Every structure is written in C-alpha cells, then in structure tokens.
N, C-alpha and C positions, 0 to 999 in steps of 0.2 A: 818462855814465861807462860804460866797457865792463865787462861782467860777467867776472870771473875764472873760468875753467873748471878743473875738477879734472882731474888726470892719472888714468890708469886705476888707478894704484897707490893713489890717494887715495879712490877710490870705496868706499863701504861694501859689505861682502859681501852679495850678494843684491840689489843695487840694480837696478832696472828702467831700462833705457836706451830712449830714443825710437828707434823704427824709422827706418832711413835710407831715402833714395830717391836714385836716380841722377839724378833731375831737378835736384837741388841741386848735383851734382858733375859738371862737364863733364870727361869723361875722354878726349876726342879728342887731347889733347896727349901721349898715350902713343905715338901713331902715328909710324912712320918711313916708311911708304908709304901712299898714299891712292888710293882709287878715283876714276877720271875717267870720266865718261859720254860716250859717242860717239853723239850723237842720230841721225845718219844710219844707224846700224846697229840702233838700238833698235826692237823690235816691240811694246813695252809689254806684254809677257807678265807682268811684275811678279814673276817668279821671284826676282829680286834682293830685292824687298821682303819676300817670304815667307821667304827664307833668312837675312836679316840678323839676327844674334843681338842687336844693339843697337838695332834699330828706327831706324837712321840713314838708311835709304832713305825719302825722302818722296815722296808722290804728290799729284796734284791732278787732279780730274776723271777718275779711274781711269787716269792715265798717270804715268810717271816725272816727278818734278818736280826733285829735287835730292838731294844727300847732305847730311846734317846733320853737318858735320865737328866740331861740338862734342862729339859722342858717338861718331863712327866711330873704331874702334881700328885700322883698317887690316888686318883679318884676311884679306881677299881672298875670302871666301866668295861674295860677290855676283859678282865677276868669274869665279870658278870655275864657278858655276852658270849664268851667262848663256849661253843657247844660240846667240846671234848674235855673241858677243864684243864687245858694245856697252859693256863696262866694261873699262878697262885699269888696272892698278896702276902707279902712278908714284911715284918717290922724292919724299918730302915736301920742299917748298920749291922744287921744279922749276918 
C-alpha cells in the first residue's frame, strides 16, 4: 500500500524534512535547446566539463564521453566556453 504523504500545510511547525538530492530528480526535461558534441572539432580540453553547473558533461579516460541529458538544462555554458566550437546548441527534438 502506498504511503500517503502530507502536504506542506499539514506538516507540524518545526518539522525536519529529509534533505533532497538532484540525483533523485531528473531535471533535463526543462530544456528547450540541447548541446550537441562535434567530435572532429574537440581537443578534449574538458573546459566544458569544468564549466557545466549541472555536471552533465561526462568523461571517460580523461576525454569527453557524452552529455547526460537527464540532468542537462540546456544553459549553453559548455558551448560558450568551448575554445574550438566543438559544441553547438540545437533545438530540442531536432
């Protein structure tokens, strides 16, 4: 049986709530544009990885691997910071 959760109005004053984590909440569906990697332009400087506020740029063996679109919000910081224009922003669903 599913546990019935209280609304915020029903919580007792001073109640301590469990801390949240974004790992439980995939926020990529907020995005209207998405980053697309262009491998032939990439020099694997990983500036995109350092600049991403959502840690959506994934690496493997110290090289760009992929974007984690479950968490990428499409802010475009990675594309803006890329020195070789190896990331382009593209309309979602294209």
